[in-house]
N, C-alpha and C positions, 0 to 999 in steps of 0.2 A: 594188290586187287584194287579195282576200280570200284567206288561208293558213290552212289547219286542218292542224296536226300531230297525228298520231294513232299510238299504240303500242299493241300487244295488251293492254296492261294499263289504259291511260287515254287521256283526250283530254290532249295536252300544251298546246296553245294553239290559239286562234282569234283571228287578228289581221287588221288591215289594214296591208299592207306595201307598200313601195317597191321592195324588192330581195329576192331569195331566192337564196342559194348552196346547192347541194346536191351531195354526191359521187356522180356517176353511177358506173355499173360500169366505165366505161372513161374517166373523168375527172370534173372539175368542170363543173357546168351552172349558168349565171347565168339567172335569171328575172326579167324585168321586166315592168311591166304593157304590156298590148297582146301578150304573147308568143303566138307560134303554138301551136295545140293539140299537147299532147304527152304520151305516157306512156312512162316510162323506168325502168328498173331501177336501184336504188341500191346503192352499194358501202360501203365502210368509209371514214368521214372527218368533216370538221366541217361542220355544217349551220348557216349563218347567216341570221336572218331581220332585215331592218331597215325601219323605218317612221318616219315623221314624229313619230307620237304613241306610239311605244313604245320602251323600252329594246332594244337589239339582242339578240336570242335566239341564244345560242350552244350547241349541243349536238354530241356525238360520238355519230354514227349508225353502225349496223352492218346494212345491208341494208334492203329494202323497196322501195318504188315511189313515184312521183310522177308525178301527173296533173295536167295545165294544160288549161282549157277556159274561154274567156271571162272570163279574169282570175279565175277560181275555181280555186284551187290545193289540191290534197289531196296530202299527203305521210304515206304509211303506212310506218312505220319498223318493222323487227324488234326492234331495241333502241335506246335511246337514254339518255344520260348527260350531266348537266350537270356543269360544272367542279366544283361543290362535292360531287358524289356519287363521284369518283373518289380512289381510295386510291393515291397516287403510288408509295409504298413498295411496295405490294402489286403494282402493274403492274411495277416493276423486278423484283420475286421472279419473277412470271409469265414475264417476259422471259427470265431466266436458266434457269428451267425448261425453257423451249421450247427455248432455244440447247443446253442439254444434252441433252435428248431428240434433237434432231436431229443432235448430234455424235456420239452412240452408234452409229449406223449398224445398229441393232437391226432385222433384217427383220420382226419381230413388231410394230413400231412403226407406229403411223398416221401417217404422214408429212404428210398434208394437213391432220389436226388440229392438230398440232403447228406448222406453218406458220400456220394460222389464228390460233392462240393467240399466235405472235410477232408477228404483223401487228396483232392487237388491243392487244397489251401496247405495241408501239411506237406506235399511234396515240394510245393514253391518255397516254404520256408525252409525246409531242409537243404533245397538245393542252393539257397542264397547263403548258406553258412560257410 
């Protein structure tokens, strides 16, 4: 199947793949050749593309959509990071800041934003292990 990975900034990859794993909003989706037509919202997690003629592509993505039609797959991601682009020490600091903000119980604090920052930091740390 043909897989195209696109972010707002650039085209990330266009490859022939035998398997695609994406983090759906409510859990991971596995897509193989011959998959039924599908449009789904994406969440935070690891995207993996595998194929016979390519090295596996692993990206940490956050949000977007996937569309599957007739073995043509388009993955539109809001944000994507390769393993080499993640600063683990910075992710640990972000995690600590988010935990501190959540622990303050300040009524003026944006809880949703702090929870999102914590989720992203945890995902980066887990992705780099």
